[in-house]
N, C-alpha and C positions, 0 to 999 in steps of 0.2 A: 626420067620419069620425075615430075614435079614432086615438092612436097606433099601439097594435099594428097595427090594418090599415092605416094609411100605412105602416107599416114593410114589412108584407107585399107591397103594393103595390109599393113602390118596390125590392123584392128582385125581384121577378118581372120588372119591367121592365127591371131590370138584367141579369138573366139572359135575359131575351128580346135584348135588343141585344149581348148577350156572344156568343149563339149564333151569330148572323150574321158576328161577328168573328173566333169560329171558324170557320167555312164558309170564308171568306177565305182564314184563313190552310191551311186543308187542302188548296183548290183552288190557291191560289199555289204550294204545295209540290208538287203534281203537277203542274204548270206547268214548274216549274224543275227537276223529274225528266225530264221528257220534253226539256225544251230542250238541257239539257245529253248526254242517252241521242242524240238526234238528231244533236249535234252533233259526238258522238265515234264512232259508225257511220258516217255521211255525209259527215263533213267540211265539215258546213254546217248552218249556224243559222237556221231560218227563223220568228225570234222577235226582231225587232228591239227591241221595248219592251214590258213590262208594268205599268200602274196600276190599282190597285184601291181600293176606297172603300166604307163604311156611311154609307147615308142619315142625316142626322141626324133625332131625335125632331120637332124642328119642320118638316122637310122630308115625314116621313111623314105628320103630321097634316095638315099644308094638302092633302098629296094625298088622304087619306081624306075632307076635307073637300070639295074640288074634283070629287071621284069620287061623293059622296053615300053614303058608307059607314058604317055604325054604327061607334063607336067603342070598341073593345075589342081587347085582343091577339090574339084567335081571329081577330076579323075581318080587324086587319092581315094576318096570316099568310096568311088565306085569300086576301086580293084584293092584296096588293101582293106582286109577287116579284121586285121590283128593289132591296128594300134593302141586299142584299149584290151590289156590281158589280166586274166586271173587264173591264179593255179591254187587250185583245192585239192591238199593232202589227205587221205582216209587213211583207216586201218584195213580195211577188207573190200575185195572185188565188189560186193552186195551194196556197200556203202557208195560205191561210184554210181551205180544206176539208180540208186534212192534219190540221191541227192539231184542227178540229173532229172528225175521224173518231177522232183519237187519243185524245182526251178521253172521248169516249160509248161507247168500247170498253172503257174502266176499268168492271171489273165493280159497285163500289158507286155509281157516276154514272149519274142515271136522267135521260134527257131528258125535260121536259115541255112545253116547245114552241120553237120554231125558225122566225124569221122572215128569208128570204133577201130582203134589199135591194140585193143584188148582182144576182141575178137579174132582181129585178123593183124598182128603184129606187123612193124615194118620188117625187111628182109635182113637190117641189123638187130633186131632184138628188141626194138623198142615200143613198149606198151603204154598207152595211155587215153582217154576219151577225149574228142577234143570238140567242143560245141561252139558255133556263133549264135549268139544269141543278141536280138535288136531289141532295144528298150528307149522309150521315148522320156527324151532330158526337155524340160521346159524353160527357156529362157526368157529374158523379159519381154521380148518382141518376137519370138517365134518357138515351134516348137520342133526339136530334130529327133530321128531315129536314128540312134547311134548302133553300132555292132560293137558287141563285146565277145571276145574269144574266152571261151573257158576250157582248162585244161582241170581233168579230174583225174588221179592215179595214186596208187596206194604207198605207203613209204617205201616198202622194196623198189616201186616202179622206179618213184622219184630219187633214191639212192643210186639206182643204176643210170637214170639218165644225166644226175649230176656228175657223175664219176666219166660217162664218154663224153660228156661236153668237155671237161678239162681235158681229157685224153687227146681230143682231137685239136683244141684250141693249142695244146703243149705242141703236139706235132704240125702245128698249121697245118690240119686235115689232110695232111700225107701219113697216115697211120701204117705203120708196119702190116702185112697181112695176118702174120702171128697172132698179132695184137687183137685184130679185128674178129679172129674165131675164138680168141678167149673170152672178149667181151660179148658176144652172141652166145657163147658157153654161160657166162654168167646172167644174162638175161633169161636163159632156160631156168638155171638154178632159183633165179628169181621169181620167177613165174610160176615154180613148183612151190616155192616156200608161202606164195600169195594163196595158192588153191589148199595147199593144207591148212593154213591159217583159218581159211574161210571154212573148212570141214570142222575145225575144232569149234570155231563160233557158232556154227550152226547147232551143235551138238550142244554147246553151253545154252542157248536160247531156249532149246528144248527143255533140260534140267529145269531153268530158271522158269518156264512156264508150268512145269509139271508141280514144281514147288509152289508157284502163286497160285493153283488150282486148290491144292492140298492147304494152302492157308485159309484160303476163301473157304472150304468145307468145314476146316475146324471153327470158324467163325462162327458161321450158322450155327454147327452144332452147338457151341457155345451161348449162342442167341437162343434156341431151342430149349436148352437145359434153364436158361434164366430165364425165359418167358415159362417155363413149367413149374419153376418155383415160385414165382409171384403168382401164377394161379391157384396153386397149393395154398400160398398165402391167405388170398383172398376167398378160398373157399373155407377154410378154418374160420376166417373173420365172421362169413356169414352164420355158420354152424353153432358158434357160440351163443 
């Protein structure tokens, strides 16, 4: 390969990777806007934490080799949909689906795939909602449609997944059967905790709404009493 061709390949590879970074920037901006708006309107923040990453070229090539895909930029874009990834951690299960719906309702976002490991957990107990969302990126001379993987899970789900990953990494994926069973049991406990906290969350929401209605009724009552007092004062003025 001569220097000119080498330079062209380098530029294309750089722009290819930058497109996924820009897609992350766009998606993170959307998530931050939804987070702030939701907090302002509902006085409640459904998002506890957001993290994002772009796969390194080395990780991408390893996955291409493992899957047996041909090595080309077009093949990578067609077959690898998790180059850009965002993980959103929530407090409650209902928050997961609320955030998912809010993102999918955006006009420039297209849902490519959805895997609900909350309704249908993996055999090892893993739970999370995985979305592949496509978002347009406007470059200086082109428009690119870039997929971004969004993983949305609760704090309990994230804690379990993080520990499971560390254990498998420590044992080089050869985890003793006893530990695998204990991890599965821990996933069940985490799931039960999530559902118990969800019930508490729903009960608190009902109490909050009831209190809000009472405050509104009291406000209207006070307004009526104030109006009555004003009317009485006006009447007294005219009768003098």
